[in-house]
N, C-alpha and C positions, 0 to 999 in steps of 0.2 A: 621314128628311129633315125631318120636322116638328120634331124635336128640334134639328137643325142650324139651321133657320130661327129658332127661338127663341133659340139661342145667338148667332146672327149679329145678331139684333135687339138682344140684350143688349149685344153689343160696340159696335154703333152707338150705343146709348143712353148709353154711357160716353164720349161725345164731349166736346170741349172745353167746349161750352155747358152741360154738366151736372156739371162738376167744381169748381164754385166753392167747395165746402166741403172739398175734398181738400187734404191737407197738401202734396202734390206733384202738381199738376194736369198738368204737362207729361209727367211720367213715367207717370202713369195713362193719359193719352191715347196715349202711345207703346205701352204694353202693350195697350191696347184695340185699336189698329190691328194689332199683330202677331197677337193672338188672332183678330181679324176676318179677316185674311188666311188664317190656318190653317183657320178654319171655311169660308171661301169656297172654299178648295182642296178640302176634303172634299165640299162640295156639288157642285163641278164634277165630281168623280169619280162621285158618285151620279147626276148628270144624264147622264153618259156611259153608266152602266149602264142607265138608262132608254132612252137612244137605242139601245143594243144590243138591248134587249128589243123595242122597236118595229120596228127594222130587221129582226130575225130573224122577228118575227111577221108583218110585211108580206110577206116573201119566202115564207113558208109559205102564207099566205093567197092570194097571187098564183098560186103553183104549183097550189093546190087549185082555184082559179077557172078556170085555163087548161085548154083541151082537151088531151088526151094528145098529146104530140109524135109526129108521124109519121116523123120522121127526125132525125138529129143536127143538121142545119142548122136545123130548126124549133125544136129545144130551145135552140140557141144564140140564135136570134132572140128566144125568150121571155125568156131570161136578160138579153139586151140591153135588152128593154123594161122589165123590173123595175129594172135599173140606172139607166136613163134617168129613170124615175119618181122614184126616190129622189134622184137628182142634182137634179132640178127642185124637189122638195119642200124640200131642204136648201140650195138655191142653191150647189151645189159642182160640181166637174167630175165627169164620169162615171168617171174613174179613181179619184177619191176615194170616190165612192159604191160602186164595185166593191170597193175595199179595206174599206170599212165593212161591207158585206154579208159578205165573206169572214171578217173578224175576228169579226163577230157570230155567224156560224155556228160558228166554232171555239170561242168562249167558251161558247156555250150547249150545245155537244155534247161537248167534249173537256176543258174547263178549268173545272170547277165551283169550285175553290178561288179561282181568279183572279177569276171573276165575283162570287163572294161578297165578296172583299176590295174589289172595285170598288164594289159596292153599299153596303158599310159606310163607304166613303171612306178606307180605310186604305192604298190604293195609288191612283195616278193613272191616267188613260187612257193616258198614255205608257208606264207600267209594264205595263199590260195588253197593249199592242201589242208590247212587247218579248217578253213571254211567248208571244204568238202566233207571233212570228217564230222564236224559239229552239226551240219545240216542233215547228215545221214539219218534216216529213219523218221524225219519230219515230213509232214505233208507239204505241198507246194506253198500254201499260204504262210505256214510257220517258218519255212526256210526263207521265204522272201522277207519276212519280218526281221529275222535274225540278220540277214544280209544288209537290209536297209538301216538297221540300228547302228552298224559299224561303218558302213560305206556311203550312206546318204546323209549329208549334213543337214538336209531339209526335212528329215524324218521328224515326226512329232516328238519322240523321245530319243534323239540322237545321242550316241555315246559322248560322255564328257571327257575333257582332257585330250590326250594325244590321239591323233588319227591312227587308225589301225596300222598303217604302214610305218608309223614311228614307234610302235611297240615291237620288241623282239618277239619272234614267233612263239616262244614259250609263254610269254606274258599274254599275248593275244589269244592263245589257246585257253588260258585260264579265264580270261574275261568272257570269251565266247561261250565257254562251257557253263560259266555261271549264269549268263543270260539265258542260255538254252534250258538250264534247270528251272529257272523261274517262269519260263513261258512255254514249257513243253505241254502239248495238248493233253497228255496223260498226266494226272496229278502226281506230284512228287511223293505223296503219301503212298499211292499204289505202287510206284516204282521202288520206293524204299522197302515196302513190305516184301516184295520179291527178293530184293537184295539181302534182307535179313535171313531169309530162308537159305541163301547161298553162302552164309558165313563159314569160314574154314581156316585152318592153319596149313601152310605149305612149306615143304623142304625141297630146295633145289640145289643139288650138288654143283660145285664150281671147281675151278682149277686150283692147284697148289695147296691142296688140303683144306680148302675153304668151302663154305656153303651159304646159301641165302635162306633165312627163316622169315617168312612173312605171314601176317594174319590179315584176313579179310573180315573186318568187323565194322560195326556202326561208326559213323564219323565222330560222334562225341567220345566214344571210348578211345578211338585212335588218337584224337587230339589231346585228350587228357593224359594218356600214356606217354605221348611224345613230350608234352610240356613237363610232366613230372620227371621223366628221365633226363631231360635237359637241365632242369633245376638241380637235380641230384648230382649230375656230372659237373655242373659249374661249381657246386659247393666243394667238390673234391679237388679242384684245381688249386695250385699253389706252387711256390718255388721248388718244393721237393717232388712234385708230380710231373713226370716226363710225358705222360700220355696226353694226347690232344683231346679237345672236347668231343670230337667225333668218336674217338676210341673209347673214351670214358662212358659216353652214352651207351655204346654197345655193351660194354662190360657191366654197367649198372643193370641194364635190362636183363642180361644173361644171369646175373646174380639173383635178381628177383624171381626169375622163372625157375631157377634150379633149387634155391634154398630159401625162398621167401626174401625178406629184407636182410641182405648180408651184413655181417658185422662191420661197423665203420662206414657203411653206405647210408647217407642221409635219405630220408623219405619225405620230402616236402610235398605240400599240396600243389596240384597243378593250378594254374591261373589262366583260364581260357575265356576270351570274350564271346558272348552269345548276343548277337544283335537281333532283337525281336520286334517285328511290327506289332504295335499295341493291339490291333484288332485280331491278329493271329493269337496273341496271348490270351485274349478273351474268348477265343474259339469261334469268332464270328466269320472269319474268312480263312482260306487255306494258303495265304501268302507265305512263302518259305522264309524262315529265319536264316541268319548267316553265322557260321562258326568261324572264328578267326583262324586263318591259316588253312582253311579247308574250302569254304564256300557255302552255297545254299544247303539247308537241311530241312526236313519236314517240320511243319509247325508243331506236330504232336511231340517230336523229340525236344523242341525248345520248351514247350509247356511242361514237359516232364522234368527237364533240368531245373526250371525255375520253381515248380511246385514242390519238388523234392528238397528244395533248399540246398542244392549241391554246392558245397563250399569251393569246389574246384572251378566253378563257372561264374563269371561276372556278367550280370544281366545288363544289357543296354537297350533302352527304349528308342524307337524311331518315330519321327514326325509323320502322322497319318496323311499329311498333305504332300510332302516332298520325298519322304523315305530317308531323309538325313538323320543322323544320330542326334538325340536330345540330351541324354543324361546317363551317367554311369552309376550302377548300383553302389551304395555307400556303406556297405556293411563293415568295411575296414577303412573308412575315409581318412586320408591325409592329403594335403594339398599337392605335395610333390608326386605322390603315387597317382592321384587323379589326373594330373597333367600328363604323366607318362602314359596312362591308359587312353587319354584323349589322343595323344600322338599315335598310339596303336590303331585307334579308330580312323583317324584322318589319313594315315599313310598306308596302313595295311602291311607294309614291308619296307625294307630299305628304300628310300626315295630316289636313289641313283638310277638313272634310266637303264632298264633291262635287268636290274638286280632282283633276284627272287628270294633273298634272305628274309624270312618271316620276322615280324616285329618282335617276337619274344627274345630273339637273339641280339637285338640291336641296342644302341647306346644313345641316350638323349644327349643332344649337343647344341650349343648356341650357334646360330648362323653368323651373327655378328658377335664377336667375343665380348664377354663381360668387361674385360679390361679396356675395350675400345668403345664402351658405351652401350653395348647391347643389353637389353633387359631379359628377364626370365618370364617370357610370355609365349603362348602357343605360336604366335606369328613370328617369333624369333627362335623357334626350336625345330630341330629335325631329329631323326632317329636313324642315322646311317649304321649299316653293319660295320664291324671292326675294320674290314678291308677298306671301305669307302670313307670311314672316319679318318683312317690313317692317310688316305689319298687327299682328303681336304686339308689336313694339317702339314703335309710334307710336299705338296705340289701346288700349282696355281689353280687347280679346280676349285670353284666357289659355288655353294648353294645360295640361291636368292629367291626372293619374292614368295615366301610362304605366307599363308593366311590361316585363319581359324579352321577353314574347311578344305584348304588346298595345300598339298605338300610342296616343298621348294623345288624349283627348277635348278639347273646347273649351267654355269658358264665354264667352258673349257679353257685351257691355256692358250688355245688358238683364237679365243674370243668368240666362239660359237655358242649359241644358246640351245640347250636340250631340255625340253619340258619333262616333268615327272608324270608318271601314270597317276590318274586320280581314281578314287573309288567310284564305282558306277551306280550310285544311289538312284532310285527311281520311285515315283509316286506309287503307292499301293493300289490295288484294285478294291474299290469300295463295294460292299454288298448293298443290295437294295435296302433302303431305309425302312424299318418296320412300319407297316401301314401305308407305305407309299410305293410299293413295288409296282412298276408299270404306270404309275399315276403322274409322276413328275420327272421327266427325263432331264430337267435342268437342275435337279436337286444337287447340292454340293455339301461337303462335310461341314459340320457346325463349327463356329468359331471356338477358339480355345476355352473361353470361360464356360461355354455350353458343354464342350467335351469333358472338361474337368469336373463338371457337375453331374455327369452320368453316375447314377447310383452304383452300378456295377463296378465302375472304375474306383470310386472313392471307398467302396466297401471291400476292395481287394479282390473282386471277382472270384469269390469263394467257389472252389471246384472247377474254375476255368471252363465253365460250360459243360462239365462232365463230372462224373463221380471221381473222388480222389482227394488228396490233401489240398488245403487252401494255399493261396500265394503267401509268401512271407509278408509280414505286415508293413515293412518299411519302405518299399520302393516308390509307390505312387504318391504318397504325401511329399516325399523329397522331390519327385518329379514336378508336382504342382508348384512347390516353392521355387524350384529352379526356373520354371517358366515365368512365374511372377517377377522374379529378379531380373 
C-alpha cells in the first residue's frame, strides 16, 4: 500500500501545473490521470482487503468475549449484536453489514487466492464478492478448483485470455458461473431437473403504471424466444418506425402472447448456436453443452435439440481433445453466413472489453478496411455491437490482432492496449475406454482417423444412446470432410 501511495503521489505530481517543460503537456496530463485512476483502483482493493481483515477479526474477538450461548436463540441474538455493531461503525444497513461479515469469513477461511489478489490490488472488491457468490454451496475442493482456475496462472487448466482482474465484474461473474456449472459436484442434469419443476410466470408491479412480466423456463426456450423476438423486432425497423429495438422487442412479445402472431409482425425462426461435445452428443459422457448467449446446458437438452431437428438451433461440434469448436452445421450453408456464425463462436459477444452485448445483435466488420488492403477472412473480422462499431469508425479506438480462435484486442486513443475476453474452452472429461476401465491409466483419445471411423459416429449415432428420433443425417459426414480439409 505504501508503494501505491508513492505511485499515486507521483501521478498527482504530474499535474498540469508541473508540466511546463513538457513537449506535450496535455497528453502528459491525460496519461497521469489514467495512471492515477489505475493506482486509486488498486488502493481501493487493498483498502477492501483491510476492511475484510478487520471485520473478520472483530467477529472472532466478539465471539471470544461473549459468554457461551445457552441456546440457538441466544446465539442468534449474539450474531445480531455483532452485525448491528459493524453496521453502526460503518454507517451502513445491517443487511450490508451481515453481507460483509459473511464474505469476510468466506475470504479468510475458504478463498486464500482471492484474498491475496485483493490485498495486492490485482482484483477489485466486486470481483472478490463474485468469487464468494460463485463458490457458495461448493465443497472446499471444488471451491479451491474454481478459485485456482481464475487466479492461479500455474493451474493445469488456467483460464485463457484476460486475467480475472482485467474483466469487468459482470463478465467475470458470467465466466465463473459457467465454469461452476461445468464442474459442479452435482451433475447439471440433476440440478436442471429440479429447475424444470420450478418453472413459472411472474408479474411484478412497478412504478408509473408499469410492471415486469418474467418467465422462468428452460434455457433453450428462453434463448429461442429472445432470438425470435429480436429478429422480428429488427425486421420492423425502418425510416418510418420511431420505436427502438428494445421497445419493438417488448411490443412484439406482447403481441404474440395476447393475440398470437399479430398482423404485420414477422415471425422468423430463431437462430441459436448450440455447442455440443461430440461424446455428449453420443450419450457417452455428461459433459455440458453450451447455448449461445446463455452458457452451459444439460447434455440431454442438447441431444434433444439436435435429435428433434430443431431448425431454430445451429449445432456446433467441439474437438474431443481441446474443447474448441470444429464445425458449424450446414443445413443452410452460405460462405458469408458460415463466417458470421464462426465469429459468433469465436467472440461470443461484442469483443470490446467489458461489453456484454450478445453476438446476435452485432455487426461483422473488417478490422483493416477493405479499401486499405484488408481481406475478408476470420482473422480480419470482428463483430462489434453498434455502439462500439461506431466508436471504431468515429474515434481513434482500433481493434487489432484477431486470429481464427481469438477475438481482437483494442488500442485506445491514449495508446494503451486492452485485451478482449476469450471463450474459456477446455478439454472434455473422457470416459473410461470400453474394455480398458482401470487397466490403462495412460490411455488417451484416439487420433482423428480412428475417431472418425467409429461406427456409431459415421452411422449417425441413431437414438443417441437412448430411445427416440435419430440424428439428422448431414452433420458428421460434413464434419469428417472439414477435418480432412
